[in-house]
LUMSESE-349762 format. One record per residue: x, y, z of N, C-alpha, C, O in turn; residue number from 1. Coordinates in steps of 0.05 Angstrom, whole numbers, m for minus. Layout:
REM LUMSESE-349762
    nxx    nyy    nzz   caxx   cayy   cazz    cxx    cyy    czz    oxx    oyy    ozz vogu
      X      Y      Z      X      Y      Z      X      Y      Z      X      Y      Z  NUM
...
END
This chain:
REM LUMSESE-349762
    nxx    nyy    nzz   caxx   cayy   cazz    cxx    cyy    czz    oxx    oyy    ozz vogu
   m518   1455  m1535   m538   1462  m1515   m557   1483  m1526   m549   1501  m1541    1
   m583   1481  m1520   m603   1499  m1530   m598   1527  m1519   m589   1531  m1496    2
   m604   1548  m1536   m602   1575  m1527   m630   1586  m1521   m635   1611  m1523    3
   m649   1568  m1515   m676   1577  m1510   m689   1558  m1489   m679   1536  m1483    4
   m711   1568  m1477   m727   1552  m1459   m756   1551  m1469   m765   1569  m1482    5
   m769   1529  m1463   m798   1527  m1469   m813   1543  m1448   m802   1551  m1427    6
   m839   1548  m1453   m855   1563  m1433   m856   1549  m1407   m855   1562  m1386    7
   m859   1522  m1407   m860   1507  m1382   m834   1509  m1367   m833   1511  m1342    8
   m811   1508  m1381   m785   1511  m1368   m782   1538  m1356   m771   1541  m1334    9
   m791   1559  m1369   m790   1586  m1358   m807   1588  m1333   m798   1599  m1313   10
   m830   1576  m1334   m848   1576  m1310   m834   1563  m1287   m836   1573  m1264   11
   m821   1540  m1291   m808   1525  m1270   m784   1541  m1259   m780   1542  m1235   12
   m769   1554  m1276   m745   1569  m1268   m753   1593  m1251   m740   1599  m1231   13
   m773   1607  m1260   m781   1632  m1246   m801   1627  m1224   m807   1645  m1208   14
   m812   1603  m1222   m832   1597  m1201   m858   1612  m1205   m871   1621  m1186   15
   m867   1613  m1230   m892   1627  m1237   m909   1608  m1254   m900   1586  m1262   16
   m933   1616  m1260   m951   1600  m1277   m945   1605  m1307   m932   1625  m1314   17
   m954   1587  m1324   m951   1591  m1353   m965   1616  m1363   m953   1630  m1380   18
   m989   1623  m1353  m1001   1648  m1362   m984   1672  m1354   m984   1692  m1369   19
   m971   1671  m1331   m953   1693  m1324   m929   1696  m1342   m921   1718  m1349   20
   m919   1673  m1351   m897   1673  m1371   m906   1687  m1396   m892   1703  m1408   21
   m931   1681  m1405   m942   1694  m1428   m943   1725  m1425   m937   1740  m1443   22
   m951   1733  m1401   m953   1762  m1395   m925   1775  m1395   m921   1797  m1404   23
   m905   1760  m1384   m878   1770  m1384   m868   1775  m1413   m854   1795  m1418   24
   m876   1757  m1431   m869   1760  m1459   m881   1785  m1471   m868   1800  m1485   25
   m907   1790  m1465   m921   1813  m1475   m909   1839  m1464   m908   1859  m1478   26
   m900   1837  m1438   m888   1861  m1426   m858   1865  m1433   m846   1883  m1423   27
   m847   1847  m1449   m820   1848  m1458   m800   1844  m1435   m776   1852  m1437   28
   m809   1831  m1413   m790   1823  m1392   m772   1801  m1401   m749   1799  m1393   29
   m782   1784  m1418   m766   1763  m1431   m773   1763  m1461   m795   1771  m1468   30
   m754   1755  m1477   m758   1757  m1506   m767   1730  m1517   m754   1709  m1514   31
   m789   1730  m1531   m799   1706  m1544   m786   1704  m1572   m784   1723  m1587   32
   m776   1680  m1578   m763   1675  m1603   m783   1674  m1626   m802   1658  m1625   33
   m779   1691  m1645   m798   1692  m1668   m795   1667  m1685   m773   1656  m1688   34
   m817   1657  m1695   m817   1633  m1712   m837   1638  m1735   m859   1627  m1735   35
   m829   1654  m1755   m847   1662  m1776   m857   1638  m1792   m879   1639  m1804   36
   m841   1617  m1793   m849   1594  m1809   m865   1574  m1793   m874   1553  m1804   37
   m869   1579  m1767   m885   1561  m1749   m875   1532  m1751   m890   1513  m1754   38
   m848   1529  m1749   m836   1503  m1750   m838   1488  m1724   m836   1463  m1723   39
   m842   1503  m1702   m845   1490  m1675   m872   1497  m1663   m882   1520  m1667   40
   m884   1478  m1650   m910   1483  m1637   m907   1496  m1609   m925   1509  m1600   41
   m883   1491  m1596   m879   1501  m1570   m866   1529  m1571   m847   1533  m1585   42
   m878   1548  m1556   m867   1575  m1555   m840   1574  m1540   m837   1559  m1521   43
   m820   1589  m1550   m794   1588  m1538   m785   1617  m1531   m794   1636  m1543   44
   m768   1618  m1510   m759   1644  m1500   m728   1644  m1499   m716   1623  m1493   45
   m716   1667  m1503   m687   1669  m1503   m676   1662  m1476   m684   1673  m1455   46
   m657   1644  m1475   m645   1633  m1450   m632   1656  m1434   m635   1657  m1410   47
   m617   1673  m1447   m602   1694  m1433   m621   1713  m1419   m614   1723  m1397   48
   m644   1719  m1431   m663   1737  m1418   m676   1724  m1394   m680   1737  m1373   49
   m683   1699  m1396   m696   1685  m1374   m676   1682  m1351   m683   1686  m1328   50
   m651   1675  m1357   m631   1671  m1336   m626   1698  m1322   m622   1698  m1298   51
   m625   1720  m1337   m621   1746  m1325   m643   1754  m1306   m639   1764  m1284   52
   m668   1748  m1314   m691   1754  m1297   m691   1737  m1272   m697   1746  m1250   53
   m683   1711  m1275   m681   1693  m1252   m660   1702  m1232   m664   1701  m1208   54
   m637   1711  m1243   m615   1721  m1226   m624   1746  m1211   m618   1749  m1187   55
   m638   1764  m1224   m647   1788  m1211   m667   1782  m1188   m666   1794  m1167   56
   m684   1762  m1193   m703   1754  m1172   m689   1742  m1148   m697   1747  m1125   57
   m668   1726  m1153   m653   1714  m1131   m639   1735  m1115   m637   1733  m1090   58
   m628   1756  m1128   m614   1777  m1114   m634   1792  m1095   m626   1800  m1073   59
   m658   1796  m1105   m678   1811  m1089   m697   1794  m1073   m717   1803  m1063   60
   m689   1768  m1070   m706   1750  m1056   m708   1757  m1026   m687   1763  m1014   61
   m732   1757  m1015   m736   1765   m987   m736   1739   m970   m745   1718   m978   62
   m725   1742   m946   m721   1719   m928   m742   1719   m906   m742   1701   m890   63
   m760   1738   m905   m780   1739   m885   m803   1720   m890   m802   1704   m909   64
   m824   1721   m873   m847   1703   m877   m871   1719   m887   m872   1744   m883   65
   m888   1706   m900   m912   1719   m911   m934   1721   m889   m934   1706   m870   66
   m952   1740   m893   m974   1744   m873   m990   1718   m868   m999   1713   m846   67
   m995   1702   m889  m1010   1678   m886   m996   1658   m867  m1009   1645   m851   68
   m969   1656   m869   m954   1639   m852   m955   1649   m823   m957   1633   m804   69
   m951   1675   m820   m952   1687   m793   m979   1683   m780   m982   1678   m756   70
  m1000   1687   m796  m1028   1683   m786  m1032   1655   m776  m1045   1650   m756   71
  m1021   1635   m791  m1023   1607   m783  m1009   1602   m757  m1019   1588   m739   72
   m985   1614   m754   m970   1611   m729   m985   1622   m705   m986   1611   m684   73
   m998   1645   m709  m1011   1659   m687  m1040   1650   m683  m1052   1657   m663   74
  m1050   1635   m702  m1078   1625   m700  m1099   1646   m703  m1119   1646   m690   75
  m1094   1665   m722  m1113   1686   m727  m1118   1688   m757  m1102   1678   m773   76
  m1140   1701   m765  m1145   1704   m794  m1123   1722   m806  m1113   1740   m793   77
  m1116   1716   m832  m1095   1732   m844  m1102   1761   m847  m1085   1778   m848   78
  m1129   1767   m848  m1137   1795   m850  m1129   1810   m825  m1124   1834   m826   79
  m1126   1797   m802  m1117   1810   m777  m1088   1820   m781  m1082   1841   m771   80
  m1072   1804   m794  m1044   1812   m798  m1042   1836   m817  m1027   1855   m811   81
  m1057   1836   m839  m1057   1858   m857  m1067   1884   m844  m1057   1905   m849   82
  m1088   1881   m826  m1099   1904   m812  m1078   1916   m794  m1075   1941   m793   83
  m1063   1900   m779  m1042   1910   m761  m1020   1924   m777  m1011   1945   m769   84
  m1012   1912   m800   m991   1924   m816  m1000   1952   m826   m985   1971   m825   85
  m1025   1953   m836  m1036   1978   m847  m1041   1999   m825  m1033   2022   m829   86
  m1053   1991   m803  m1061   2010   m782  m1036   2022   m769  m1036   2045   m760   87
  m1015   2006   m767   m990   2015   m753   m968   2024   m772   m946   2031   m763   88
   m974   2023   m798   m955   2032   m818   m928   2019   m814   m907   2032   m814   89
   m928   1992   m811   m903   1978   m805   m885   1976   m830   m895   1973   m852   90
   m859   1978   m825   m840   1978   m848   m833   1950   m857   m810   1941   m856   91
   m853   1936   m867   m848   1909   m878   m843   1911   m908   m852   1930   m921   92
   m829   1891   m919   m822   1892   m947   m846   1883   m965   m859   1864   m959   93
   m851   1899   m986   m871   1891  m1005   m858   1875  m1027   m837   1882  m1037   94
   m871   1852  m1034   m859   1835  m1055   m880   1829  m1076   m904   1832  m1072   95
   m869   1822  m1100   m886   1815  m1122   m888   1784  m1122   m868   1771  m1123   96
   m913   1774  m1122   m917   1745  m1121   m916   1734  m1149   m914   1749  m1169   97
   m918   1708  m1152   m915   1694  m1177   m933   1704  m1199   m924   1708  m1222   98
   m958   1707  m1193   m977   1715  m1214   m983   1745  m1213  m1005   1754  m1218   99
   m961   1760  m1208   m962   1790  m1209   m980   1802  m1187   m987   1825  m1189  100
   m987   1786  m1167  m1000   1798  m1144   m979   1810  m1125   m955   1805  m1128  101
   m988   1825  m1105   m969   1837  m1086   m974   1826  m1058   m997   1819  m1051  102
   m953   1824  m1042   m956   1814  m1015   m935   1827   m998   m922   1846  m1006  103
   m931   1816   m974   m912   1826   m955   m892   1804   m947   m899   1781   m946  104
   m868   1813   m941   m848   1795   m929   m841   1807   m902   m831   1830   m900  105
   m846   1792   m881   m844   1803   m853   m819   1791   m840   m815   1767   m839  106
   m802   1809   m830   m777   1800   m816   m785   1788   m789   m807   1791   m779  107
   m765   1773   m778   m770   1760   m752   m776   1781   m731   m793   1777   m713  108
   m762   1804   m732   m767   1825   m712   m795   1836   m713   m808   1838   m692  109
   m805   1841   m737   m832   1852   m740   m853   1831   m736   m875   1837   m728  110
   m846   1806   m742   m865   1784   m736   m870   1782   m706   m893   1777   m698  111
   m849   1785   m691   m852   1784   m661   m869   1808   m651   m885   1804   m634  112
   m864   1831   m663   m880   1855   m655   m909   1852   m663   m927   1860   m648  113
   m914   1841   m686   m941   1836   m695   m955   1816   m676   m978   1819   m669  114
   m940   1795   m668   m951   1776   m649   m958   1789   m623   m979   1782   m611  115
   m942   1808   m613   m949   1823   m589   m974   1839   m592   m990   1842   m574  116
   m977   1851   m616  m1000   1867   m622  m1026   1850   m623  m1047   1858   m615  117
  m1023   1826   m634  m1045   1807   m635  m1055   1801   m607  m1079   1801   m602  118
  m1036   1795   m589  m1043   1790   m561  m1056   1814   m549  m1076   1811   m534  119
  m1046   1838   m554  m1057   1862   m542  m1085   1867   m552  m1103   1876   m537  120
  m1090   1861   m578  m1117   1866   m589  m1137   1844   m584  m1161   1848   m588  121
  m1127   1821   m574  m1145   1799   m570  m1166   1804   m549  m1158   1811   m526  122
  m1192   1801   m554  m1212   1806   m534  m1210   1785   m512  m1199   1763   m515  123
  m1222   1792   m489  m1220   1774   m466  m1236   1749   m471  m1229   1727   m460  124
  m1257   1750   m487  m1273   1727   m494  m1266   1717   m522  m1259   1733   m539  125
  m1267   1691   m526  m1260   1680   m551  m1278   1688   m574  m1301   1696   m569  126
  m1268   1688   m598  m1284   1693   m622  m1294   1667   m634  m1283   1646   m628  127
  m1314   1669   m651  m1325   1644   m663  m1304   1628   m678  m1303   1604   m676  128
  m1286   1642   m692  m1265   1628   m708  m1246   1612   m690  m1233   1593   m700  129
  m1244   1619   m665  m1225   1604   m647  m1235   1576   m641  m1219   1558   m636  130
  m1261   1572   m640  m1271   1546   m630  m1290   1533   m649  m1300   1511   m643  131
  m1296   1545   m672  m1315   1533   m691  m1304   1533   m719  m1292   1553   m728  132
  m1306   1510   m732  m1297   1506   m759  m1321   1502   m777  m1334   1481   m777  133
  m1328   1523   m793  m1353   1523   m808  m1353   1503   m831  m1374   1493   m839  134
  m1329   1497   m843  m1328   1479   m866  m1340   1452   m859  m1355   1441   m875  135
  m1333   1441   m836  m1342   1415   m828  m1364   1417   m806  m1374   1396   m797  136
  m1370   1441   m798  m1390   1445   m777  m1383   1430   m751  m1398   1413   m742  137
  m1359   1436   m741  m1349   1423   m717  m1339   1444   m698  m1331   1466   m706  138
  m1338   1437   m672  m1329   1455   m651  m1307   1442   m634  m1306   1418   m632  139
  m1290   1459   m623  m1268   1449   m607  m1278   1433   m583  m1295   1442   m568  140
  m1267   1409   m580  m1273   1390   m559  m1302   1378   m561  m1312   1366   m542  141
  m1314   1382   m584  m1340   1369   m588  m1336   1339   m587  m1316   1328   m598  142
  m1355   1324   m575  m1352   1296   m572  m1362   1281   m596  m1384   1286   m606  143
  m1346   1262   m606  m1353   1244   m628  m1352   1215   m618  m1339   1209   m598  144
  m1367   1198   m631  m1369   1170   m623  m1363   1152   m647  m1374   1156   m668  145
  m1346   1132   m642  m1340   1112   m663  m1361   1090   m663  m1375   1087   m643  146
  m1364   1073   m684  m1384   1052   m685  m1381   1032   m662  m1400   1019   m654  147
  m1356   1029   m651  m1352   1011   m628  m1359   1024   m601  m1355   1012   m580  148
  m1368   1049   m602  m1376   1063   m578  m1354   1079   m565  m1359   1092   m545  149
  m1330   1079   m576  m1308   1093   m565  m1311   1123   m570  m1318   1132   m592  150
  m1307   1139   m549  m1309   1168   m551  m1283   1181   m560  m1261   1170   m555  151
  m1285   1203   m574  m1262   1220   m581  m1272   1248   m583  m1296   1253   m585  152
  m1253   1267   m583  m1261   1295   m584  m1246   1310   m606  m1222   1304   m611  153
  m1259   1330   m617  m1247   1346   m638  m1225   1364   m626  m1229   1376   m605  154
  m1202   1364   m639  m1180   1380   m629  m1167   1395   m653  m1174   1390   m676  155
  m1148   1412   m646  m1130   1424   m666  m1101   1418   m659  m1094   1419   m635  156
  m1085   1411   m679  m1057   1406   m673  m1041   1432   m673  m1052   1454   m675  157
  m1014   1430   m672   m997   1453   m671   m998   1470   m696   m991   1494   m695  158
  m1007   1458   m718  m1010   1473   m743  m1038   1484   m747  m1045   1493   m768  159
  m1055   1483   m725  m1082   1492   m725  m1100   1478   m746  m1119   1489   m757  160
  m1093   1452   m750  m1109   1435   m767  m1129   1420   m749  m1123   1413   m726  161
  m1153   1416   m760  m1174   1403   m744  m1173   1373   m748  m1169   1363   m770  162
  m1178   1358   m726  m1178   1329   m728  m1180   1316   m700  m1192   1327   m682  163
  m1168   1292   m698  m1169   1277   m673  m1142   1265   m667  m1126   1259   m684  164
  m1137   1262   m641  m1114   1246   m632  m1124   1219   m623  m1142   1216   m607  165
  m1113   1198   m635  m1120   1171   m627  m1108   1164   m600  m1092   1180   m589  166
  m1116   1142   m588  m1105   1134   m562  m1075   1131   m563  m1061   1134   m543  167
  m1064   1124   m587  m1035   1122   m590  m1022   1149   m593   m997   1150   m597  168
  m1037   1171   m591  m1028   1198   m595  m1021   1204   m624  m1007   1223   m630  169
  m1030   1187   m642  m1027   1192   m671  m1047   1212   m680  m1071   1210   m674  170
  m1038   1232   m695  m1056   1253   m704  m1070   1244   m730  m1056   1234   m748  171
  m1096   1247   m732  m1111   1240   m756  m1128   1264   m764  m1145   1273   m749  172
  m1124   1276   m788  m1140   1298   m797  m1170   1291   m798  m1177   1268   m800  173
  m1187   1311   m795  m1216   1307   m792  m1228   1290   m814  m1240   1269   m808  174
  m1224   1297   m839  m1237   1283   m861  m1227   1254   m862  m1243   1236   m867  175
  m1202   1250   m858  m1191   1223   m858  m1203   1206   m836  m1210   1182   m840  176
  m1206   1218   m812  m1217   1203   m790  m1246   1196   m794  m1254   1173   m788  177
  m1261   1214   m806  m1289   1209   m811  m1292   1186   m831  m1309   1168   m828  178
  m1276   1187   m852  m1278   1166   m873  m1267   1139   m864  m1278   1118   m870  179
  m1245   1140   m848  m1232   1115   m841  m1245   1102   m816  m1248   1077   m815  180
  m1252   1118   m796  m1262   1107   m771  m1292   1111   m767  m1303   1101   m747  181
  m1305   1125   m785  m1334   1128   m784  m1343   1142   m759  m1364   1136   m748  182
  m1327   1162   m750  m1336   1177   m726  m1361   1193   m732  m1365   1202   m755  183
  m1379   1195   m713  m1404   1210   m715  m1406   1230   m692  m1398   1223   m669  184
  m1416   1254   m697  m1421   1273   m676  m1441   1262   m656  m1462   1251   m664  185
  m1436   1265   m630  m1453   1255   m609  m1478   1272   m605  m1497   1264   m593  186
  m1477   1297   m615  m1499   1316   m611  m1496   1339   m630  m1475   1343   m642  187
  m1518   1355   m632  m1517   1379   m648  m1505   1402   m632  m1508   1403   m608  188
  m1491   1420   m645  m1479   1443   m631  m1493   1469   m639  m1481   1490   m635  189
  m1518   1467   m648  m1532   1491   m656  m1558   1495   m641  m1573   1476   m635  190
  m1563   1520   m634  m1588   1529   m621  m1596   1556   m632  m1579   1569   m646  191
  m1620   1565   m627  m1628   1592   m636  m1612   1614   m623  m1606   1613   m599  192
  m1604   1633   m639  m1587   1655   m629  m1603   1673   m611  m1624   1685   m620  193
  m1595   1676   m586  m1608   1694   m567  m1599   1723   m571  m1576   1728   m580  194
  m1616   1742   m565  m1609   1770   m569  m1593   1782   m546  m1583   1804   m548  195
  m1591   1767   m524  m1577   1777   m501  m1548   1783   m508  m1536   1769   m523  196
  m1538   1805   m496  m1510   1813   m501  m1492   1809   m477  m1468   1810   m479  197
  m1504   1805   m453  m1489   1801   m429  m1481   1772   m427  m1495   1754   m438  198
  m1460   1766   m412  m1449   1739   m410  m1445   1731   m381  m1440   1748   m364  199
  m1446   1705   m376  m1437   1693   m351  m1413   1676   m357  m1413   1660   m376  200
  m1391   1680   m341  m1365   1669   m348  m1358   1645   m331  m1363   1644   m307  201
  m1346   1624   m344  m1337   1600   m330  m1308   1594   m339  m1299   1602   m360  202
  m1294   1579   m322  m1267   1570   m328  m1266   1540   m323  m1270   1531   m300  203
  m1260   1524   m344  m1261   1495   m342  m1233   1484   m342  m1219   1485   m362  204
  m1223   1473   m319  m1197   1460   m318  m1196   1435   m337  m1214   1419   m336  205
  m1175   1433   m353  m1173   1411   m371  m1168   1384   m357  m1174   1363   m368  206
  m1157   1385   m333  m1151   1360   m319  m1175   1350   m303  m1172   1331   m287  207
  m1198   1362   m307  m1222   1354   m293  m1242   1342   m313  m1251   1356   m331  208
  m1249   1316   m310  m1267   1303   m329  m1294   1317   m330  m1306   1318   m351  209
  m1303   1327   m307  m1329   1340   m307  m1330   1365   m324  m1351   1374   m332  210
  m1306   1377   m329  m1305   1401   m346  m1316   1395   m374  m1330   1411   m386  211
  m1309   1372   m384  m1317   1365   m411  m1347   1356   m412  m1360   1359   m432  212
  m1356   1344   m390  m1385   1338   m388  m1401   1365   m388  m1422   1367   m400  213
  m1390   1385   m374  m1403   1411   m374  m1402   1424   m401  m1422   1436   m410  214
  m1380   1421   m416  m1378   1433   m442  m1397   1419   m462  m1410   1433   m478  215
  m1400   1392   m460  m1419   1378   m477  m1447   1389   m471  m1463   1393   m490  216
  m1453   1393   m446  m1480   1403   m438  m1484   1431   m450  m1506   1437   m459  217
  m1464   1448   m448  m1466   1475   m459  m1470   1475   m489  m1487   1490   m499  218
  m1455   1459   m504  m1459   1457   m533  m1488   1449   m540  m1499   1460   m558  219
  m1499   1430   m525  m1526   1421   m531  m1548   1440   m524  m1568   1443   m538  220
  m1544   1455   m502  m1565   1473   m492  m1563   1500   m505  m1584   1510   m514  221
  m1540   1512   m506  m1537   1539   m516  m1528   1540   m545  m1534   1559   m560  222
  m1513   1520   m554  m1502   1519   m581  m1480   1540   m585  m1476   1557   m568  223
  m1466   1538   m607  m1444   1556   m612  m1454   1585   m616  m1438   1604   m614  224
  m1480   1588   m622  m1491   1614   m627  m1492   1632   m602  m1493   1657   m604  225
  m1491   1620   m578  m1495   1635   m554  m1472   1633   m534  m1475   1638   m510  226
  m1448   1626   m544  m1425   1623   m527  m1401   1636   m540  m1400   1641   m564  227
  m1381   1641   m523  m1354   1648   m532  m1335   1629   m518  m1339   1623   m494  228
  m1315   1619   m532  m1297   1600   m520  m1268   1606   m528  m1263   1612   m551  229
  m1251   1604   m508  m1222   1607   m514  m1206   1586   m499  m1210   1582   m475  230
  m1189   1573   m514  m1172   1552   m502  m1146   1563   m491  m1133   1578   m505  231
  m1139   1556   m466  m1113   1563   m455  m1098   1537   m450  m1108   1515   m455  232
  m1074   1539   m440  m1057   1516   m437  m1068   1496   m417  m1068   1471   m422  233
  m1079   1505   m395  m1089   1487   m374  m1119   1488   m369  m1130   1473   m354  234
  m1133   1507   m383  m1161   1509   m379  m1175   1520   m404  m1162   1527   m423  235
  m1202   1520   m402  m1218   1530   m424  m1237   1552   m413  m1252   1546   m395  236
  m1234   1576   m423  m1252   1598   m415  m1277   1598   m432  m1275   1598   m457  237
  m1300   1597   m420  m1325   1597   m435  m1344   1617   m424  m1348   1619   m399  238
  m1356   1633   m441  m1375   1654   m434  m1402   1647   m447  m1403   1641   m471  239
  m1423   1647   m431  m1450   1639   m442  m1469   1663   m439  m1469   1677   m419  240
  m1484   1668   m459  m1503   1690   m458  m1522   1687   m434  m1533   1666   m430  241
  m1525   1709   m419  m1541   1708   m395  m1570   1708   m401  m1579   1715   m424  242
  m1586   1699   m382  m1615   1698   m385  m1626   1670   m380  m1611   1652   m375  243
  m1653   1668   m382  m1666   1642   m377  m1664   1625   m403  m1670   1634   m425  244
  m1656   1600   m399  m1654   1581   m422  m1667   1555   m414  m1659   1542   m394  245
  m1687   1546   m430  m1700   1520   m425  m1680   1498   m434  m1665   1502   m453  246
  m1681   1476   m420  m1662   1455   m425  m1674   1434   m444  m1694   1421   m437  247
  m1662   1430   m468  m1672   1410   m487  m1662   1382   m480  m1672   1362   m491  248
  m1643   1380   m461  m1632   1354   m452  m1631   1354   m422  m1629   1375   m410  249
  m1632   1331   m410  m1629   1329   m380  m1602   1338   m371  m1582   1336   m385  250
  m1601   1348   m346  m1575   1356   m335  m1560   1331   m326  m1571   1315   m311  251
  m1535   1327   m335  m1520   1303   m327  m1516   1302   m297  m1514   1323   m284  252
  m1516   1278   m286  m1512   1276   m257  m1486   1287   m247  m1484   1295   m224  253
  m1466   1287   m264  m1440   1297   m256  m1439   1328   m253  m1421   1339   m240  254
  m1459   1342   m264  m1460   1371   m262  m1476   1378   m237  m1500   1382   m239  255
  m1463   1380   m215  m1475   1386   m190  m1473   1416   m183  m1459   1430   m197  256
  m1488   1424   m163  m1487   1452   m155  m1459   1460   m147  m1450   1482   m153  257
  m1445   1442   m133  m1418   1449   m124  m1399   1451   m148  m1381   1467   m147  258
  m1403   1434   m169  m1386   1436   m193  m1391   1463   m206  m1372   1477   m214  259
  m1416   1471   m209  m1423   1496   m222  m1409   1519   m208  m1398   1537   m220  260
  m1411   1519   m181  m1398   1540   m165  m1368   1541   m169  m1356   1562   m171  261
  m1355   1517   m171  m1326   1516   m175  m1317   1526   m202  m1295   1536   m205  262
  m1335   1523   m222  m1328   1532   m249  m1335   1561   m255  m1324   1573   m274  263
  m1353   1572   m239  m1363   1599   m244  m1341   1620   m238  m1328   1619   m217  264
  m1338   1639   m256  m1318   1660   m252  m1331   1687   m248  m1323   1702   m230  265
  m1351   1694   m264  m1364   1720   m262  m1394   1716   m267  m1402   1706   m288  266
  m1411   1725   m249  m1440   1723   m252  m1450   1702   m233  m1438   1695   m213  267
  m1474   1692   m238  m1487   1672   m221  m1504   1653   m238  m1511   1660   m261  268
  m1511   1630   m227  m1528   1611   m240  m1550   1602   m221  m1545   1595   m198  269
  m1575   1602   m232  m1597   1590   m217  m1606   1565   m233  m1622   1567   m251  270
  m1594   1541   m226  m1600   1517   m241  m1627   1505   m234  m1636   1508   m211  271
  m1639   1491   m253  m1664   1477   m248  m1665   1453   m266  m1648   1449   m284  272
  m1685   1436   m263  m1688   1412   m279  m1697   1418   m307  m1690   1403   m326  273
  m1713   1439   m311  m1724   1446   m337  m1712   1471   m350  m1714   1474   m374  274
  m1700   1487   m334  m1688   1512   m344  m1665   1522   m326  m1666   1516   m302  275
  m1646   1536   m338  m1625   1549   m322  m1628   1579   m327  m1633   1588   m349  276
  m1624   1594   m305  m1623   1623   m308  m1595   1633   m302  m1585   1631   m280  277
  m1581   1643   m323  m1554   1653   m320  m1555   1683   m316  m1568   1698   m331  278
  m1542   1692   m295  m1543   1720   m287  m1516   1733   m293  m1495   1722   m285  279
  m1516   1755   m307  m1491   1768   m315  m1478   1780   m290  m1491   1789   m272  280
  m1451   1781   m292  m1436   1794   m271  m1431   1824   m277  m1415   1837   m263  281
  m1444   1834   m297  m1441   1861   m305  m1465   1878   m297  m1487   1868   m295  282
  m1460   1904   m293  m1482   1923   m287  m1483   1943   m310  m1463   1954   m318  283
  m1507   1948   m319  m1511   1967   m341  m1507   1995   m331  m1517   2002   m310  284
  m1493   2011   m347  m1489   2039   m341  m1491   2056   m366  m1493   2045   m388  285
  m1492   2082   m363  m1495   2100   m386  m1473   2121   m385  m1468   2133   m364  286
  m1459   2124   m407  m1438   2145   m409  m1444   2161   m435  m1455   2151   m454  287
  m1436   2186   m434  m1439   2204   m457  m1413   2205   m472  m1392   2211   m461  288
  m1414   2199   m498  m1390   2200   m515  m1396   2218   m540  m1419   2219   m549  289
  m1375   2231   m551  m1379   2246   m576  m1388   2227   m598  m1379   2204   m599  290
  m1405   2236   m616  m1416   2219   m637  m1394   2207   m655  m1395   2184   m662  291
  m1373   2224   m661  m1352   2214   m679  m1336   2192   m665  m1326   2173   m678  292
  m1332   2195   m638  m1317   2174   m623  m1334   2149   m622  m1323   2127   m624  293
  m1360   2152   m619  m1377   2128   m618  m1377   2113   m644  m1376   2089   m644  294
  m1377   2128   m666  m1376   2115   m692  m1349   2100   m696  m1349   2078   m707  295
  m1327   2112   m686  m1301   2099   m689  m1300   2073   m672  m1290   2053   m681  296
  m1311   2075   m647  m1311   2051   m630  m1328   2029   m643  m1320   2005   m642  297
  m1350   2036   m655  m1367   2016   m668  m1352   2003   m691  m1354   1978   m694  298
  m1338   2018   m707  m1323   2007   m730  m1300   1989   m721  m1297   1967   m731  299
  m1285   1998   m701  m1262   1983   m692  m1270   1957   m679  m1259   1936   m684  300
  m1291   1959   m662  m1300   1934   m649  m1311   1914   m668  m1308   1890   m664  301
  m1323   1923   m690  m1333   1905   m711  m1310   1891   m725  m1311   1867   m730  302
  m1288   1906   m730  m1265   1895   m743  m1252   1873   m726  m1240   1854   m736  303
  m1254   1877   m700  m1241   1858   m681  m1260   1837   m671  m1253   1822   m652  304
  m1283   1835   m683  m1303   1814   m676  m1310   1816   m646  m1311   1796   m632  305
  m1315   1841   m637  m1322   1846   m609  m1347   1863   m609  m1353   1878   m627  306
  m1362   1861   m587  m1384   1881   m583  m1371   1907   m574  m1348   1907   m565  307
  m1387   1928   m575  m1376   1954   m566  m1370   1953   m537  m1350   1965   m528  308
  m1387   1939   m521  m1382   1937   m492  m1356   1923   m487  m1341   1931   m469  309
  m1351   1901   m502  m1326   1886   m498  m1302   1903   m505  m1281   1902   m491  310
  m1303   1918   m527  m1281   1935   m535  m1275   1957   m514  m1252   1961   m507  311
  m1296   1970   m505  m1293   1991   m485  m1281   1980   m459  m1264   1992   m447  312
  m1291   1956   m451  m1281   1944   m427  m1251   1937   m430  m1236   1943   m411  313
  m1243   1926   m453  m1215   1920   m457  m1198   1945   m456  m1176   1945   m445  314
  m1208   1966   m469  m1192   1992   m470  m1189   2003   m442  m1167   2012   m435  315
  m1210   2002   m426  m1208   2012   m398  m1189   1995   m382  m1173   2005   m366  316
  m1191   1968   m385  m1173   1950   m370  m1144   1955   m377  m1127   1956   m359  317
  m1138   1959   m403  m1110   1964   m411  m1100   1990   m399  m1077   1991   m390  318
  m1117   2010   m400  m1109   2036   m389  m1104   2034   m359  m1085   2046   m348  319
  m1121   2020   m345  m1118   2016   m316  m1093   2000   m309  m1079   2007   m290  320
  m1087   1980   m326  m1062   1964   m322  m1038   1982   m325  m1018   1979   m310  321
  m1038   2000   m345  m1015   2017   m350  m1011   2037   m326   m989   2043   m318  322
  m1034   2047   m316  m1032   2065   m293  m1021   2051   m268  m1006   2063   m253  323
  m1029   2025   m264  m1019   2011   m241   m989   2006   m243   m975   2007   m223  324
   m979   2001   m267   m951   1995   m270   m934   2020   m268   m910   2018   m262  325
   m945   2044   m271   m930   2068   m269   m931   2081   m241   m917   2100   m236  326
   m948   2070   m224   m950   2081   m197   m926   2073   m180   m924   2080   m157  327
END
């Protein structure tokens, strides 16, 4: 039996790349067998050194999950997980990755707590990343049409992958569906970004067909630039920037005044054939804050993809909820 391993064998045993094996040799973590006569073309390493390093790694192997996996489970950017770990100084295990990078191993207990913190930090209105996929320029529940005229809608599966469910409930990833079934977007989801910061809020029940007609209308008129959207189990919360908006498409017959009223949560709507005027349910006010506190609020709200008004509103609501529970 050989008393040595090739570089590729070392890489396979340790679960690292071949360049990392080369670095291990330079760092004397494993011993490279000298070959002064250059009789072999393949670099070889002492078997006992490699086995010892592999055994040490197995002893110190962490059983937790990585931030990227937790982020996928929670449906948030991985940077959100790292921010929570850092800001709260959580006692998660630091590990060395294959190519000498560093990462974290998160136990089930701390993964649950991080999940609770994600929920607590989540703004009341959806963020762009929740409903828009920039790589393919698609939005959640956007309507697509097949060459035979059959409609389908963009969805995400339990793994937060984008694609479509066929009528048979078979899941098809987005790129595969486009290539195989020739689906085409039924409309553009982009409009000019309005400067308005106030919103008018709606709640669309998923079991109501008119909800999706309304969502199609919103995508075409306001575009992803002027809305926030968050999907819940039984409904879709959508916030649209308030103000007057001219209509580039006709209002569908299914979107009646009574439907608008039933979907409206906060604010008001003055509908018309050529333009809609959305009125915010908020009233502008002025408060005096210390400059350093204002700077901190601005920085934190930016990190959480919220406006300062949204962040302050969430903070006040959380504080009021705590006071109500202690009364």
